[in-house]
N, CA, C and O atoms as a Tinker XYZ file with bonds, in Angstrom:
   472  protein
     1  N     28.866000   83.340000   45.238000    73     2
     2  CA    30.290000   83.209000   45.136000    64     1     3
     3  C     30.878000   82.655000   46.436000    63     2     4     5
     4  O     31.760000   81.798000   46.405000    81     3
     5  N     30.392000   83.141000   47.568000    73     3     6
     6  CA    30.857000   82.671000   48.867000    64     5     7
     7  C     30.467000   81.211000   49.068000    63     6     8     9
     8  O     31.213000   80.434000   49.664000    81     7
     9  N     29.274000   80.844000   48.558000    73     7    10
    10  CA    28.817000   79.462000   48.668000    64     9    11
    11  C     29.720000   78.541000   47.845000    63    10    12    13
    12  O     30.071000   77.447000   48.288000    81    11
    13  N     30.079000   78.977000   46.685000    73    11    14
    14  CA    30.955000   78.192000   45.823000    64    13    15
    15  C     32.339000   78.020000   46.446000    63    14    16    17
    16  O     32.942000   76.950000   46.362000    81    15
    17  N     32.833000   79.091000   47.072000    73    15    18
    18  CA    34.134000   79.037000   47.725000    64    17    19
    19  C     34.098000   78.088000   48.919000    63    18    20    21
    20  O     35.055000   77.339000   49.120000    81    19
    21  N     33.036000   78.091000   49.715000    73    19    22
    22  CA    32.923000   77.202000   50.873000    64    21    23
    23  C     32.784000   75.747000   50.420000    63    22    24    25
    24  O     33.337000   74.852000   51.060000    81    23
    25  N     32.054000   75.494000   49.326000    73    23    26
    26  CA    31.943000   74.132000   48.799000    64    25    27
    27  C     33.305000   73.628000   48.302000    63    26    28    29
    28  O     33.658000   72.465000   48.495000    81    27
    29  N     34.046000   74.507000   47.672000    73    27    30
    30  CA    35.364000   74.140000   47.170000    64    29    31
    31  C     36.323000   73.828000   48.317000    63    30    32    33
    32  O     37.115000   72.889000   48.220000    81    31
    33  N     36.263000   74.600000   49.395000    73    31    34
    34  CA    37.113000   74.344000   50.553000    64    33    35
    35  C     36.756000   73.028000   51.232000    63    34    36    37
    36  O     37.644000   72.296000   51.670000    81    35
    37  N     35.464000   72.722000   51.323000    73    35    38
    38  CA    35.038000   71.450000   51.925000    64    37    39
    39  C     35.497000   70.274000   51.072000    63    38    40    41
    40  O     35.975000   69.271000   51.603000    81    39
    41  N     35.358000   70.390000   49.770000    73    39    42
    42  CA    35.772000   69.319000   48.875000    64    41    43
    43  C     37.290000   69.113000   48.953000    63    42    44    45
    44  O     37.784000   67.987000   48.916000    81    43
    45  N     38.005000   70.224000   49.060000    73    43    46
    46  CA    39.458000   70.149000   49.164000    64    45    47
    47  C     39.871000   69.494000   50.486000    63    46    48    49
    48  O     40.802000   68.689000   50.517000    81    47
    49  N     39.184000   69.836000   51.567000    73    47    50
    50  CA    39.493000   69.254000   52.873000    64    49    51
    51  C     39.187000   67.759000   52.880000    63    50    52    53
    52  O     39.963000   66.980000   53.433000    81    51
    53  N     38.088000   67.349000   52.286000    73    51    54
    54  CA    37.755000   65.930000   52.225000    64    53    55
    55  C     38.718000   65.169000   51.307000    63    54    56    57
    56  O     39.078000   64.025000   51.582000    81    55
    57  N     39.119000   65.804000   50.242000    73    55    58
    58  CA    40.040000   65.163000   49.300000    64    57    59
    59  C     41.417000   64.965000   49.905000    63    58    60    61
    60  O     42.045000   63.934000   49.664000    81    59
    61  N     41.906000   65.923000   50.683000    73    59    62
    62  CA    43.222000   65.799000   51.312000    64    61    63
    63  C     43.217000   64.730000   52.391000    63    62    64    65
    64  O     44.227000   64.057000   52.598000    81    63
    65  N     42.110000   64.566000   53.072000    73    63    66
    66  CA    42.054000   63.541000   54.109000    64    65    67
    67  C     42.063000   62.145000   53.500000    63    66    68    69
    68  O     42.416000   61.182000   54.181000    81    67
    69  N     41.688000   62.018000   52.248000    73    67    70
    70  CA    41.736000   60.715000   51.597000    64    69    71
    71  C     43.179000   60.284000   51.346000    63    70    72    73
    72  O     43.481000   59.091000   51.315000    81    71
    73  N     44.069000   61.262000   51.168000    73    71    74
    74  CA    45.461000   60.930000   50.913000    64    73    75
    75  C     46.285000   60.791000   52.179000    63    74    76    77
    76  O     47.423000   60.326000   52.112000    81    75
    77  N     45.760000   61.170000   53.311000    73    75    78
    78  CA    46.491000   61.058000   54.569000    64    77    79
    79  C     46.569000   59.590000   54.976000    63    78    80    81
    80  O     45.628000   58.828000   54.752000    81    79
    81  N     47.698000   59.194000   55.579000    73    79    82
    82  CA    47.856000   57.805000   56.000000    64    81    83
    83  C     47.160000   57.610000   57.333000    63    82    84    85
    84  O     47.365000   58.394000   58.260000    81    83
    85  N     46.347000   56.586000   57.440000    73    83    86
    86  CA    45.705000   56.317000   58.724000    64    85    87
    87  C     46.738000   55.839000   59.743000    63    86    88    89
    88  O     47.777000   55.295000   59.368000    81    87
    89  N     46.457000   56.040000   61.014000    73    87    90
    90  CA    47.410000   55.699000   62.072000    64    89    91
    91  C     47.529000   54.196000   62.273000    63    90    92    93
    92  O     48.528000   53.738000   62.827000    81    91
    93  N     46.547000   53.417000   61.844000    73    91    94
    94  CA    46.573000   51.971000   62.042000    64    93    95
    95  C     46.934000   51.237000   60.754000    63    94    96    97
    96  O     46.564000   50.075000   60.592000    81    95
    97  N     47.627000   51.868000   59.862000    73    95    98
    98  CA    47.967000   51.243000   58.582000    64    97    99
    99  C     49.016000   50.153000   58.793000    63    98   100   101
   100  O     49.926000   50.314000   59.606000    81    99
   101  N     48.893000   49.054000   58.068000    73    99   102
   102  CA    49.843000   47.951000   58.139000    64   101   103
   103  C     51.025000   48.249000   57.224000    63   102   104   105
   104  O     50.835000   48.798000   56.139000    81   103
   105  N     52.237000   47.898000   57.638000    73   103   106
   106  CA    53.385000   48.094000   56.754000    64   105   107
   107  C     53.306000   47.145000   55.558000    63   106   108   109
   108  O     52.693000   46.080000   55.635000    81   107
   109  N     53.928000   47.543000   54.465000    73   107   110
   110  CA    53.884000   46.727000   53.259000    64   109   111
   111  C     54.675000   45.437000   53.418000    63   110   112   113
   112  O     54.266000   44.402000   52.894000    81   111
   113  N     55.799000   45.475000   54.130000    73   111   114
   114  CA    56.614000   44.295000   54.363000    64   113   115
   115  C     56.609000   43.962000   55.844000    63   114   116   117
   116  O     56.531000   44.864000   56.679000    81   115
   117  N     56.689000   42.693000   56.181000    73   115   118
   118  CA    56.774000   42.346000   57.604000    64   117   119
   119  C     58.102000   42.818000   58.187000    63   118   120   121
   120  O     59.095000   42.945000   57.471000    81   119
   121  N     58.110000   43.073000   59.478000    73   119   122
   122  CA    59.302000   43.595000   60.148000    64   121   123
   123  C     60.399000   42.547000   60.254000    63   122   124   125
   124  O     61.578000   42.898000   60.216000    81   123
   125  N     60.047000   41.263000   60.386000    73   123   126
   126  CA    61.040000   40.215000   60.518000    64   125   127
   127  C     61.250000   39.528000   59.186000    63   126   128   129
   128  O     60.325000   39.402000   58.383000    81   127
   129  N     62.479000   39.084000   58.958000    73   127   130
   130  CA    62.805000   38.361000   57.741000    64   129   131
   131  C     62.715000   36.877000   58.026000    63   130   132   133
   132  O     62.796000   36.451000   59.178000    81   131
   133  N     62.550000   36.095000   56.980000    73   131   134
   134  CA    62.483000   34.659000   57.177000    64   133   135
   135  C     63.859000   34.129000   57.560000    63   134   136   137
   136  O     64.881000   34.709000   57.193000    81   135
   137  N     63.879000   33.040000   58.288000    73   135   138
   138  CA    65.137000   32.487000   58.787000    64   137   139
   139  C     65.998000   31.950000   57.646000    63   138   140   141
   140  O     67.225000   31.995000   57.731000    81   139
   141  N     65.378000   31.447000   56.585000    73   139   142
   142  CA    66.143000   30.841000   55.495000    64   141   143
   143  C     66.974000   31.876000   54.743000    63   142   144   145
   144  O     68.065000   31.555000   54.272000    81   143
   145  N     66.493000   33.088000   54.622000    73   143   146
   146  CA    67.236000   34.082000   53.853000    64   145   147
   147  C     68.358000   34.723000   54.662000    63   146   148   149
   148  O     69.287000   35.274000   54.071000    81   147
   149  N     68.306000   34.671000   55.983000    73   147   150
   150  CA    69.325000   35.343000   56.787000    64   149   151
   151  C     70.421000   34.396000   57.270000    63   150   152   153
   152  O     71.453000   34.866000   57.750000    81   151
   153  N     70.237000   33.086000   57.159000    73   151   154
   154  CA    71.223000   32.133000   57.647000    64   153   155
   155  C     72.123000   31.712000   56.493000    63   154   156   157
   156  O     71.639000   31.278000   55.448000    81   155
   157  N     73.434000   31.841000   56.687000    73   155   158
   158  CA    74.396000   31.390000   55.699000    64   157   159
   159  C     75.464000   30.568000   56.397000    63   158   160   161
   160  O     75.906000   30.902000   57.496000    81   159
   161  N     75.876000   29.483000   55.741000    73   159   162
   162  CA    76.949000   28.676000   56.286000    64   161   163
   163  C     78.271000   29.297000   55.891000    63   162   164   165
   164  O     78.462000   29.673000   54.734000    81   163
   165  N     79.183000   29.407000   56.835000    73   163   166
   166  CA    80.497000   29.931000   56.544000    64   165   167
   167  C     81.340000   28.858000   55.878000    63   166   168   169
   168  O     81.267000   27.683000   56.238000    81   167
   169  N     82.136000   29.269000   54.912000    73   167   170
   170  CA    83.069000   28.353000   54.273000    64   169   171
   171  C     84.411000   28.514000   54.971000    63   170   172   173
   172  O     85.282000   29.259000   54.520000    81   171
   173  N     84.556000   27.804000   56.076000    73   171   174
   174  CA    85.750000   27.900000   56.913000    64   173   175
   175  C     86.257000   26.498000   57.201000    63   174   176   177
   176  O     85.476000   25.587000   57.473000    81   175
   177  N     87.579000   26.334000   57.140000    73   175   178
   178  CA    88.202000   25.049000   57.468000    64   177   179
   179  C     88.057000   24.792000   58.972000    63   178   180   181
   180  O     88.323000   25.677000   59.785000    81   179
   181  N     87.633000   23.579000   59.334000    73   179   182
   182  CA    87.416000   23.240000   60.743000    64   181   183
   183  C     88.723000   23.174000   61.527000    63   182   184   185
   184  O     88.724000   23.433000   62.731000    81   183
   185  N     89.828000   22.837000   60.879000    73   183   186
   186  CA    91.102000   22.691000   61.580000    64   185   187
   187  C     91.906000   23.995000   61.554000    63   186   188   189
   188  O     92.230000   24.548000   62.605000    81   187
   189  N     92.226000   24.481000   60.350000    73   187   190
   190  CA    93.132000   25.632000   60.244000    64   189   191
   191  C     92.408000   26.969000   60.317000    63   190   192   193
   192  O     93.047000   27.989000   60.573000    81   191
   193  N     91.104000   26.998000   60.101000    73   191   194
   194  CA    90.355000   28.254000   60.150000    64   193   195
   195  C     90.471000   29.083000   58.888000    63   194   196   197
   196  O     90.122000   30.264000   58.894000    81   195
   197  N     90.959000   28.489000   57.795000    73   195   198
   198  CA    91.065000   29.234000   56.537000    64   197   199
   199  C     89.683000   29.634000   56.065000    63   198   200   201
   200  O     88.727000   28.865000   56.162000    81   199
   201  N     89.593000   30.879000   55.542000    73   199   202
   202  CA    88.320000   31.362000   55.014000    64   201   203
   203  C     88.591000   32.189000   53.768000    63   202   204   205
   204  O     89.732000   32.266000   53.312000    81   203
   205  N     87.560000   32.806000   53.217000    73   203   206
   206  CA    87.668000   33.507000   51.944000    64   205   207
   207  C     88.620000   34.691000   52.023000    63   206   208   209
   208  O     88.722000   35.367000   53.047000    81   207
   209  N     89.312000   34.923000   50.914000    73   207   210
   210  CA    90.264000   36.022000   50.790000    64   209   211
   211  C     89.676000   37.082000   49.867000    63   210   212   213
   212  O     89.144000   36.749000   48.808000    81   211
   213  N     89.764000   38.360000   50.253000    73   211   214
   214  CA    89.308000   39.442000   49.391000    64   213   215
   215  C     90.315000   39.649000   48.272000    63   214   216   217
   216  O     91.522000   39.707000   48.506000    81   215
   217  N     89.795000   39.760000   47.038000    73   215   218
   218  CA    90.672000   39.944000   45.886000    64   217   219
   219  C     89.962000   40.799000   44.849000    63   218   220   221
   220  O     88.786000   41.129000   44.998000    81   219
   221  N     90.694000   41.154000   43.793000    73   219   222
   222  CA    90.135000   41.928000   42.690000    64   221   223
   223  C     90.364000   41.193000   41.389000    63   222   224   225
   224  O     91.444000   40.652000   41.151000    81   223
   225  N     89.332000   41.176000   40.535000    73   223   226
   226  CA    89.497000   40.747000   39.161000    64   225   227
   227  C     89.846000   41.996000   38.369000    63   226   228   229
   228  O     89.121000   42.989000   38.428000    81   227
   229  N     90.927000   41.959000   37.642000    73   227   230
   230  CA    91.366000   43.125000   36.887000    64   229   231
   231  C     91.207000   42.816000   35.408000    63   230   232   233
   232  O     91.817000   41.880000   34.891000    81   231
   233  N     90.381000   43.612000   34.728000    73   231   234
   234  CA    90.133000   43.399000   33.307000    64   233   235
   235  C     91.243000   44.022000   32.470000    63   234   236   237
   236  O     92.147000   44.666000   33.003000    81   235
   237  N     91.169000   43.830000   31.169000    73   235   238
   238  CA    92.161000   44.399000   30.246000    64   237   239
   239  C     92.155000   45.921000   30.320000    63   238   240   241
   240  O     93.194000   46.559000   30.149000    81   239
   241  N     90.975000   46.506000   30.576000    73   239   242
   242  CA    90.892000   47.965000   30.679000    64   241   243
   243  C     91.260000   48.462000   32.080000    63   242   244   245
   244  O     91.070000   49.636000   32.395000    81   243
   245  N     91.787000   47.564000   32.916000    73   243   246
   246  CA    92.251000   47.856000   34.272000    64   245   247
   247  C     91.118000   48.218000   35.231000    63   246   248   249
   248  O     91.340000   48.925000   36.213000    81   247
   249  N     89.911000   47.738000   34.952000    73   247   250
   250  CA    88.818000   47.880000   35.917000    64   249   251
   251  C     89.014000   46.840000   37.011000    63   250   252   253
   252  O     89.374000   45.695000   36.738000    81   251
   253  N     88.775000   47.249000   38.244000    73   251   254
   254  CA    88.909000   46.353000   39.385000    64   253   255
   255  C     87.525000   45.961000   39.882000    63   254   256   257
   256  O     86.721000   46.822000   40.241000    81   255
   257  N     87.248000   44.661000   39.903000    73   255   258
   258  CA    85.980000   44.136000   40.407000    64   257   259
   259  C     86.274000   43.214000   41.580000    63   258   260   261
   260  O     86.978000   42.215000   41.431000    81   259
   261  N     85.738000   43.548000   42.738000    73   259   262
   262  CA    86.004000   42.779000   43.952000    64   261   263
   263  C     85.277000   41.434000   43.908000    63   262   264   265
   264  O     84.140000   41.338000   43.445000    81   263
   265  N     85.957000   40.407000   44.398000    73   263   266
   266  CA    85.344000   39.092000   44.548000    64   265   267
   267  C     86.071000   38.343000   45.652000    63   266   268   269
   268  O     87.083000   38.819000   46.165000    81   267
   269  N     85.563000   37.180000   46.020000    73   267   270
   270  CA    86.143000   36.390000   47.105000    64   269   271
   271  C     86.823000   35.148000   46.541000    63   270   272   273
   272  O     86.255000   34.442000   45.708000    81   271
   273  N     88.037000   34.890000   47.001000    73   271   274
   274  CA    88.720000   33.646000   46.663000    64   273   275
   275  C     88.413000   32.650000   47.777000    63   274   276   277
   276  O     88.935000   32.762000   48.886000    81   275
   277  N     87.564000   31.678000   47.470000    73   275   278
   278  CA    87.129000   30.707000   48.473000    64   277   279
   279  C     88.171000   29.600000   48.639000    63   278   280   281
   280  O     88.824000   29.221000   47.667000    81   279
   281  N     88.334000   29.078000   49.857000    73   279   282
   282  CA    89.255000   27.947000   50.042000    64   281   283
   283  C     88.658000   26.676000   49.447000    63   282   284   285
   284  O     87.439000   26.544000   49.331000    81   283
   285  N     89.526000   25.752000   49.076000    73   283   286
   286  CA    89.082000   24.483000   48.504000    64   285   287
   287  C     88.737000   23.541000   49.654000    63   286   288   289
   288  O     89.601000   22.814000   50.146000    81   287
   289  N     87.479000   23.553000   50.079000    73   287   290
   290  CA    87.038000   22.761000   51.228000    64   289   291
   291  C     86.491000   21.413000   50.789000    63   290   292   293
   292  O     85.767000   21.314000   49.798000    81   291
   293  N     86.841000   20.395000   51.529000    73   291   294
   294  CA    86.366000   19.037000   51.280000    64   293   295
   295  C     85.862000   18.460000   52.593000    63   294   296   297
   296  O     86.448000   18.706000   53.647000    81   295
   297  N     84.785000   17.698000   52.535000    73   295   298
   298  CA    84.257000   17.024000   53.722000    64   297   299
   299  C     84.841000   15.615000   53.761000    63   298   300   301
   300  O     84.667000   14.834000   52.825000    81   299
   301  N     85.532000   15.301000   54.850000    73   299   302
   302  CA    86.204000   14.010000   54.975000    64   301   303
   303  C     85.944000   13.425000   56.352000    63   302   304   305
   304  O     85.702000   14.151000   57.317000    81   303
   305  N     85.997000   12.100000   56.429000    73   303   306
   306  CA    85.949000   11.404000   57.708000    64   305   307
   307  C     87.345000   10.904000   58.035000    63   306   308   309
   308  O     88.009000   10.282000   57.206000    81   307
   309  N     87.776000   11.184000   59.253000    73   307   310
   310  CA    89.090000   10.755000   59.725000    64   309   311
   311  C     88.918000    9.929000   60.978000    63   310   312   313
   312  O     87.973000   10.131000   61.741000    81   311
   313  N     89.839000    8.989000   61.193000    73   311   314
   314  CA    89.858000    8.231000   62.441000    64   313   315
   315  C     90.844000    8.889000   63.382000    63   314   316   317
   316  O     91.998000    9.124000   63.024000    81   315
   317  N     90.384000    9.187000   64.589000    73   315   318
   318  CA    91.239000    9.779000   65.605000    64   317   319
   319  C     91.619000    8.707000   66.613000    63   318   320   321
   320  O     90.754000    8.208000   67.333000    81   319
   321  N     92.908000    8.337000   66.680000    73   319   322
   322  CA    93.320000    7.333000   67.674000    64   321   323
   323  C     93.137000    7.812000   69.113000    63   322   324   325
   324  O     92.884000    7.005000   70.008000    81   323
   325  N     93.262000    9.112000   69.338000    73   323   326
   326  CA    93.100000    9.632000   70.700000    64   325   327
   327  C     91.653000    9.502000   71.176000    63   326   328   329
   328  O     91.407000    9.210000   72.346000    81   327
   329  N     90.700000    9.718000   70.274000    73   327   330
   330  CA    89.281000    9.602000   70.634000    64   329   331
   331  C     88.731000    8.201000   70.390000    63   330   332   333
   332  O     87.669000    7.844000   70.899000    81   331
   333  N     89.473000    7.405000   69.599000    73   331   334
   334  CA    89.072000    6.052000   69.219000    64   333   335
   335  C     87.722000    6.041000   68.486000    63   334   336   337
   336  O     86.876000    5.178000   68.722000    81   335
   337  N     87.546000    7.013000   67.600000    73   335   338
   338  CA    86.328000    7.086000   66.780000    64   337   339
   339  C     86.619000    7.924000   65.536000    63   338   340   341
   340  O     87.651000    8.588000   65.440000    81   339
   341  N     85.680000    7.876000   64.587000    73   339   342
   342  CA    85.835000    8.694000   63.381000    64   341   343
   343  C     85.264000   10.086000   63.630000    63   342   344   345
   344  O     84.337000   10.266000   64.420000    81   343
   345  N     85.841000   11.061000   62.935000    73   343   346
   346  CA    85.447000   12.460000   63.069000    64   345   347
   347  C     85.205000   12.992000   61.667000    63   346   348   349
   348  O     86.061000   12.848000   60.794000    81   347
   349  N     84.048000   13.607000   61.441000    73   347   350
   350  CA    83.730000   14.180000   60.133000    64   349   351
   351  C     84.088000   15.663000   60.151000    63   350   352   353
   352  O     83.560000   16.428000   60.959000    81   351
   353  N     84.988000   16.063000   59.257000    73   351   354
   354  CA    85.499000   17.423000   59.233000    64   353   355
   355  C     85.349000   18.041000   57.855000    63   354   356   357
   356  O     85.386000   17.347000   56.839000    81   355
   357  N     85.179000   19.356000   57.834000    73   355   358
   358  CA    85.198000   20.132000   56.591000    64   357   359
   359  C     86.533000   20.866000   56.577000    63   358   360   361
   360  O     86.716000   21.850000   57.294000    81   359
   361  N     87.467000   20.381000   55.758000    73   359   362
   362  CA    88.826000   20.913000   55.814000    64   361   363
   363  C     89.285000   21.375000   54.440000    63   362   364   365
   364  O     88.781000   20.920000   53.413000    81   363
   365  N     90.260000   22.296000   54.440000    73   363   366
   366  CA    90.886000   22.751000   53.205000    64   365   367
   367  C     91.860000   21.680000   52.721000    63   366   368   369
   368  O     92.395000   20.917000   53.525000    81   367
   369  N     92.089000   21.622000   51.412000    73   367   370
   370  CA    92.983000   20.601000   50.870000    64   369   371
   371  C     94.425000   20.818000   51.324000    63   370   372   373
   372  O     95.186000   19.857000   51.434000    81   371
   373  N     94.809000   22.068000   51.590000    73   371   374
   374  CA    96.150000   22.309000   52.121000    64   373   375
   375  C     96.278000   21.735000   53.535000    63   374   376   377
   376  O     97.346000   21.254000   53.912000    81   375
   377  N     95.202000   21.782000   54.311000    73   375   378
   378  CA    95.202000   21.190000   55.653000    64   377   379
   379  C     95.208000   19.669000   55.560000    63   378   380   381
   380  O     95.779000   18.994000   56.417000    81   379
   381  N     94.572000   19.126000   54.517000    73   379   382
   382  CA    94.565000   17.679000   54.302000    64   381   383
   383  C     95.992000   17.161000   54.094000    63   382   384   385
   384  O     96.338000   16.084000   54.579000    81   383
   385  N     96.814000   17.922000   53.380000    73   383   386
   386  CA    98.220000   17.535000   53.190000    64   385   387
   387  C     98.961000   17.519000   54.525000    63   386   388   389
   388  O     99.787000   16.643000   54.778000    81   387
   389  N     98.653000   18.503000   55.379000    73   387   390
   390  CA    99.300000   18.566000   56.696000    64   389   391
   391  C     98.868000   17.381000   57.557000    63   390   392   393
   392  O     99.680000   16.816000   58.290000    81   391
   393  N     97.591000   17.002000   57.469000    73   391   394
   394  CA    97.090000   15.858000   58.244000    64   393   395
   395  C     97.750000   14.571000   57.755000    63   394   396   397
   396  O     98.105000   13.711000   58.562000    81   395
   397  N     97.915000   14.434000   56.445000    73   395   398
   398  CA    98.567000   13.225000   55.914000    64   397   399
   399  C    100.036000   13.162000   56.318000    63   398   400   401
   400  O    100.593000   12.075000   56.471000    81   399
   401  N    100.660000   14.317000   56.492000    73   399   402
   402  CA   102.076000   14.348000   56.872000    64   401   403
   403  C    102.269000   14.094000   58.365000    63   402   404   405
   404  O    103.112000   13.285000   58.754000    81   403
   405  N    101.488000   14.784000   59.206000    73   403   406
   406  CA   101.703000   14.750000   60.662000    64   405   407
   407  C    100.714000   13.887000   61.426000    63   406   408   409
   408  O    101.005000   13.496000   62.556000    81   407
   409  N     99.570000   13.578000   60.861000    73   407   410
   410  CA    98.530000   12.853000   61.583000    64   409   411
   411  C     97.456000   13.809000   62.085000    63   410   412   413
   412  O     97.711000   14.998000   62.279000    81   411
   413  N     96.261000   13.282000   62.292000    73   411   414
   414  CA    95.114000   14.114000   62.657000    64   413   415
   415  C     95.265000   14.747000   64.035000    63   414   416   417
   416  O     95.065000   15.952000   64.189000    81   415
   417  N     95.615000   13.951000   65.029000    73   415   418
   418  CA    95.668000   14.470000   66.401000    64   417   419
   419  C     96.776000   15.509000   66.579000    63   418   420   421
   420  O     96.590000   16.501000   67.284000    81   419
   421  N     97.933000   15.282000   65.939000    73   419   422
   422  CA    99.026000   16.246000   66.051000    64   421   423
   423  C     98.687000   17.553000   65.329000    63   422   424   425
   424  O     99.027000   18.635000   65.807000    81   423
   425  N     98.017000   17.450000   64.176000    73   423   426
   426  CA    97.624000   18.658000   63.440000    64   425   427
   427  C     96.576000   19.447000   64.223000    63   426   428   429
   428  O     96.634000   20.675000   64.272000    81   427
   429  N     95.622000   18.751000   64.831000    73   427   430
   430  CA    94.593000   19.425000   65.622000    64   429   431
   431  C     95.206000   20.131000   66.826000    63   430   432   433
   432  O     94.798000   21.241000   67.167000    81   431
   433  N     96.176000   19.499000   67.468000    73   431   434
   434  CA    96.812000   20.157000   68.617000    64   433   435
   435  C     97.671000   21.339000   68.159000    63   434   436   437
   436  O     97.813000   22.319000   68.891000    81   435
   437  N     98.246000   21.256000   66.953000    73   435   438
   438  CA    99.046000   22.364000   66.407000    64   437   439
   439  C     98.194000   23.613000   66.226000    63   438   440   441
   440  O     98.638000   24.722000   66.522000    81   439
   441  N     96.955000   23.429000   65.732000    73   439   442
   442  CA    96.049000   24.551000   65.502000    64   441   443
   443  C     95.150000   24.847000   66.710000    63   442   444   445
   444  O     94.356000   25.787000   66.667000    81   443
   445  N     95.266000   24.066000   67.774000    73   443   446
   446  CA    94.479000   24.309000   68.982000    64   445   447
   447  C     93.006000   23.972000   68.825000    63   446   448   449
   448  O     92.146000   24.713000   69.301000    81   447
   449  N     92.705000   22.854000   68.157000    73   447   450
   450  CA    91.320000   22.438000   67.910000    64   449   451
   451  C     90.994000   21.228000   68.762000    63   450   452   453
   452  O     91.788000   20.292000   68.854000    81   451
   453  N     89.819000   21.247000   69.387000    73   451   454
   454  CA    89.335000   20.128000   70.181000    64   453   455
   455  C     88.493000   19.227000   69.275000    63   454   456   457
   456  O     87.387000   19.604000   68.887000    81   455
   457  N     89.004000   18.047000   68.937000    73   455   458
   458  CA    88.310000   17.149000   68.004000    64   457   459
   459  C     87.077000   16.489000   68.621000    63   458   460   461
   460  O     86.238000   15.963000   67.890000    81   459
   461  N     86.950000   16.504000   69.923000    73   459   462
   462  CA    85.794000   15.853000   70.556000    64   461   463
   463  C     84.498000   16.590000   70.271000    63   462   464   465
   464  O     83.419000   16.046000   70.506000    81   463
   465  N     84.578000   17.832000   69.764000    73   463   466
   466  CA    83.374000   18.603000   69.463000    64   465   467
   467  C     82.836000   18.323000   68.068000    63   466   468   469
   468  O     81.789000   18.853000   67.694000    81   467
   469  N     83.540000   17.492000   67.287000    73   467   470
   470  CA    83.094000   17.202000   65.924000    64   469   471
   471  C     82.505000   15.823000   65.839000    63   470   472
   472  O     82.074000   15.400000   64.766000    81   471
């Protein structure tokens, strides 16, 4: 009986060590994420700085679901007389109306933007 009990204890001790995690075990996922999944381009107007607005979609049953109202951004090339060259900008259509009314250089100075960086 004592022999059977000692064999059972040895088997139990060996079995439990099989389930223990070794100290040199590799993690299932790598610690660093890939660059492509973590980089996102912001949807921001280059001149006015307009960006997404937080809003709620409200259903007929009055459920509120959060979503983002994105600005209407367009990529355009403009000629800057002050720089004497074209500048490619990503701007909101409301800012485009302001540029057509006042001119590119005056609108950029109104919003405090340096066009030489574009």
